[in-house]
C-alpha positions as CSV (number, residue, x, y, z in Angstrom):
1,M,0.0,0.0,0.0
2,N,1.4,3.4,-1.0
3,A,0.1,5.8,1.6
4,Q,0.6,9.5,0.9
5,I,1.5,11.7,3.9
6,R,-0.4,14.9,3.8
7,P,1.4,17.9,5.2
8,K,-0.2,19.8,8.1
9,L,-2.1,22.8,6.6
10,K,-2.6,26.1,8.3
11,T,-6.0,26.2,10.1
12,P,-7.8,29.1,11.5
13,P,-7.9,29.6,15.3
14,P,-10.9,28.0,17.1
15,S,-12.5,31.4,17.8
16,E,-12.6,32.1,14.1
17,V,-14.1,28.7,13.3
18,K,-16.8,29.2,15.9
19,A,-17.6,32.7,14.6
20,S,-17.8,31.4,11.0
21,A,-20.0,28.4,12.1
22,K,-22.4,30.8,13.9
23,A,-22.6,33.1,10.9
24,M,-23.2,30.1,8.5
25,I,-26.0,28.8,10.8
26,D,-27.6,32.2,10.9
27,R,-27.7,32.3,7.0
28,L,-29.3,28.9,6.6
29,P,-33.1,28.9,6.2
30,G,-35.0,27.9,9.3
31,R,-37.7,26.0,7.4
32,G,-36.7,22.4,6.7
33,L,-33.3,22.6,8.5
34,T,-32.3,19.2,9.9
35,W,-29.1,18.0,11.6
36,E,-28.3,16.1,8.4
37,R,-28.6,19.3,6.3
38,L,-26.6,21.2,8.8
39,T,-23.8,18.6,8.8
40,Y,-23.9,18.6,5.0
41,H,-23.3,22.4,4.9
42,V,-20.5,22.1,7.5
43,G,-18.9,19.3,5.4
44,V,-19.0,21.4,2.2
45,R,-17.5,24.4,4.0
46,A,-14.7,22.1,5.5
47,A,-13.9,20.7,2.0
48,I,-13.7,24.2,0.5
49,E,-11.5,25.4,3.3
50,R,-9.2,22.4,2.9
51,G,-9.0,23.0,-0.9
52,L,-8.1,26.6,-0.4
53,A,-5.4,25.7,2.1
54,E,-4.0,23.1,-0.3
55,A,-4.0,25.7,-3.1
56,D,-2.2,28.2,-0.8
57,A,0.4,25.5,0.0
58,S,0.9,24.8,-3.7
59,L,-0.3,21.2,-3.3
60,L,-2.6,21.1,-6.3
61,I,-2.0,19.0,-9.3
62,P,-2.5,20.7,-12.7
63,H,-5.5,19.6,-14.8
64,D,-3.4,18.4,-17.7
65,E,-1.3,16.3,-15.3
66,I,-4.4,14.6,-14.0
67,E,-5.5,13.8,-17.5
68,K,-2.1,12.3,-18.3
69,R,-2.2,10.2,-15.1
70,F,-5.6,8.8,-15.9
71,G,-4.9,8.4,-19.6
72,L,-7.5,10.9,-20.6
73,K,-5.3,12.8,-23.0
C-alpha cells in the first residue's frame, strides 16, 4: 500500500471557526433545516477550506497532469 503523507495545513484559530459556524447557521433557512442538512453544509465548508489551504500551500496537481495520469489525453 502506497500511503501519501499529507502535510499539516494552516488552520484558523478555534475562535474564528466558531464565529464562522455561527454566521453560517444564521444564514441557513430555518424551514426544513435538519441535523443532516446542517452537517452537509458544514462538510461542504470544510472541503472548501481544505481545498483553499492546499492551493495556498501549492499542493494542487494541474488539470493536464491529472488527464495524463488517468490516460484521458
